[in-house]
N, C-alpha and C positions, 0 to 999 in steps of 0.2 A: 522674258520677264524673270523667270526663275534664275537664269544665268546671271542677270544683272544684280539680283538680290544676293546671290552667292558671292559675286565679285565684291560688292559693298561690304559684306560680312567679313571678307578676308582682307579688306583694305588695311595696310599697315598703320596708317594714321588713325583710323577708327579703333583698331585694336589697342594702339598706344594710349589713346584718349580714355578708353574703357578701363585699361589697367591703371592709369593715373587716377581716375575717379575712385577706383576700388582702393588704392593705396590711401587716398585722402580720406575716404570713408573709414578705413581702419584706424588712421591716425586720430580722427575725431572721436572714434569710439574709445580708443585708449585714453585720450585726454578726459573724456567724460568719466571713465572709471577712476582716473586719478583724482578728479574733483569729488566724485561720489563717495569714495571710501571714508574720508574724514567727516563728511557731512552725515553719513550713515552712523558713524561711531558717536557723534555728538547727539543725534536724534535718539539713538538707543540709550545713551546715558541720561538724557532728559526724561524719557519714558520711565526708565527704571527708578530714577530718583522720585518722580512725581507719584508713581504707583506704590512706593514704599519697598520695592524689591531691594534697593540699596539705601542704607541709612543716610538720610539727608543731612545729618550733623557732620558726617565725614565726607560725603559725596554730594555737595549741593548741586542742583541742576545747572546746566550751562547757561540757561536764561538768567538765573540769579547771578552767576559769575559775570555775565555780560553786563548786567546792571551795575555791579560793583566796579567793573572796568570803566564804564562810562563816567561814574562818579569820580573815580581816581583821575581820569583824564580832565574832567571839568575843574577839579581843584588844583591841577598842575603837578601833583605828586608823581603820577605815572610817566608824564613826559620827561621829567628829570631823570628818572631811573632808566627809561628806554634810551635816552640820548647818551647817558654815561656808558651804559653797557655796549651800545652799538659802536661808540668811539673806541672802546677798549678792544672789541672783537675785531674791527677792521684794522686797527693799528697793529694788534698782535698778529693777525692773520698775514698781513703784508710783510711784517718783520720776520715771520717764519718762512713764508713762501719764497720771497725774493732770494735770500741766501741759499735756501734749499734747492731752488732751481739751478742757480749758478754753480754751487758746489757739486750737485748731482751731475750736471753736464760735464764738468771737469773730471769727475770720477769716472764717468763713462768713457770719456775721450782719451784720458791719459792714465796708463797703467800705474806709473809711480805715485801719482796723486791718489788713485784708488787704494793702493796698498798702504799708503800712509794714513789716509783718513778713515778707511773702513773699520779698522780695529777700534778707533775712538767712537765712531757712530754705533758700532755693535755693543760696546761696553756701556755707553750712556743711554741707549734707547730703552732697555728694560726698566730703567729707573723712572717711576712716575714723576712727572714734573711737579705735581701737587705735593709729593714727598719732599721736594726741595723748596717748597713755598716759604717755610720759616727762614731759610738762608736768603732767599730772594727778598723777603720783607726786610731782613736785617741790612742787606746791601742797598736796596732801592726804596725802602720805606713802605708805608701802607697806601700810598697814592696810586695814581693811574699807571705809573711806570712799572711798578711791580706786577700789576695785572697784565700789562702788555708783554712783559718779559716772560711771564708764565705761559701765556697763550702761544707766544712765538716759539718757545721751547717745545711745546706739545705738537705744534703744527710742523715744525722743521723736519722731524725724522721721517714721517710717511712721505713727505714731498721729496726729500733728498734720495731716499731709497728707491722710490718709484721712478724718479727722473734718471738715476744712474742705470736702473734696469731697462728703461726705455731706450737709452742710448746703446747699451750692450746688445739689445735685441734687433738693432737696425741691420737689415740685410747687407751682407758684406759687399755685394755688387755695387751698392751706392757709394760706399767708401772707396772702392777701387776706381770707379768712374771719376769721382772728385779728385783723387790723386793723379789720375792720368791726364786730366785737364788742368792740372796745376792750380787747384783751388787754394787760396790763401787761408790762413788760420781763421780770420773773421768770417770769410765766406763759408768755410767748412763748419764753423760754429753755428751760424745763423741759417744756412741753406740746407745743411745735412743733419747735424746733431739735434738742433731744436725742433724742426718739423718731424723728424723721425721719432723723437722721444715723446712727442706731444700726446699721443693717445694714452700711454701709460702714465705720463706725468699728470694729465688732467684727472685721472683716477686717484692719484695721490693727493691732488689739491682738493678733490671732492671729499676724500677721507679727512683731510686737514680741516675743512670747514666744520665738519661734524664734531671733530675733537675740540675745535675752538669753542663751540657752544657748550660742550660738556665742561671744559676747563673754566670758562668764565663764571659759570654758576658756582662751581666749587670754590674758586678763588675769591669770589665776592662773599661767599658764606663765611670764609675763614678770616679774611682780613680786609674789610671794606666798610664804608659808611654810606654807600649808595650803590645803585645798580639793581638789576633784576634778581640776581642771586641773593643780594642783601635783603631785598624785599621778601623773597621766599622764606629765608631763614628767620627773619624777625616776625613775619606773619605766623609762621609755624610755632614759634616760642610763645606768642601771644594768643594762640589758638584762633587766629583770624583766618579760617580756612578758605573763605571765598577769595581773599586777597592773595593767599598762597597759590590757589589754583589759577588766578590771573597771571601770576609770574610763570607758572609751569606751562600754561597754554601759550603764553607769549614766546617762550623759548622754543616750544614745539613749532609754532607758526613761523618763526624766523628760520629755524632749521629747514622746514619745508620750502620756504621761499628761496633761501640761498641755494638749496639743492636744485630747484627748478631753474634758477638763474644760471648756475654752472652747467646744467644740462643743455640749456639754450645756447650758451657760449660754446659748448662742445660741438653742438650741431653746426654752428656757424664756422668753427675752425676746422672741423672734420666732417664735411658734408657727405663724404663717401662711406662713413660708418653707419 
């Protein structure tokens, strides 16, 4: 009997199942911590506001901010601001990511293109896109197009740099194998360069989505008549702090949501990481 129990304990299938359950348990624990941290912060804020530790005039409790948000949703004001900002964010994000990926792959694959484009990228990257906003508004007006261009310009640089770095970090053996088997340019591009650059490229895209949210708020504060950034700025000037915090928390929420979505995409595309 003891020998049978010992054999079962050493069964590879049983060991693998036990390890899989342990990994699943750890993943659930990590997910719980990820959800618990913002909830804890909001509860702490609520308690400190209600007990007078924080001045309620400047830091209204989250429950009051939630009530303001519900009222703004009910009267339709909030829906318009959210819709406009999300459109600008997604359009600008895609307008920055797509050329950033293409140019980054070309820079990584072809040395002449890299040496030609790299000085331009290095020269323009330190200039904050928001510093160019007056010129962008002159060229594209104060409508949605100027906001999309501003976001695209901010997103482009981290994506192109990370993508090029990802291609340059591909192990040389994969390039040699592709050349030995006579891979065409399109096959080389989609079968070697793109998958090989994907891990670093996705980190650049992750950085780009955070920059897109930062940029949209500032852009809508400086030259817009709608959007979450416009709501934050006008609420601040009118000292409507609950409405201002609604805008701030929304931006934080969307940043958190987009980050989770990109991390989920990363796990799907890179299951071995």
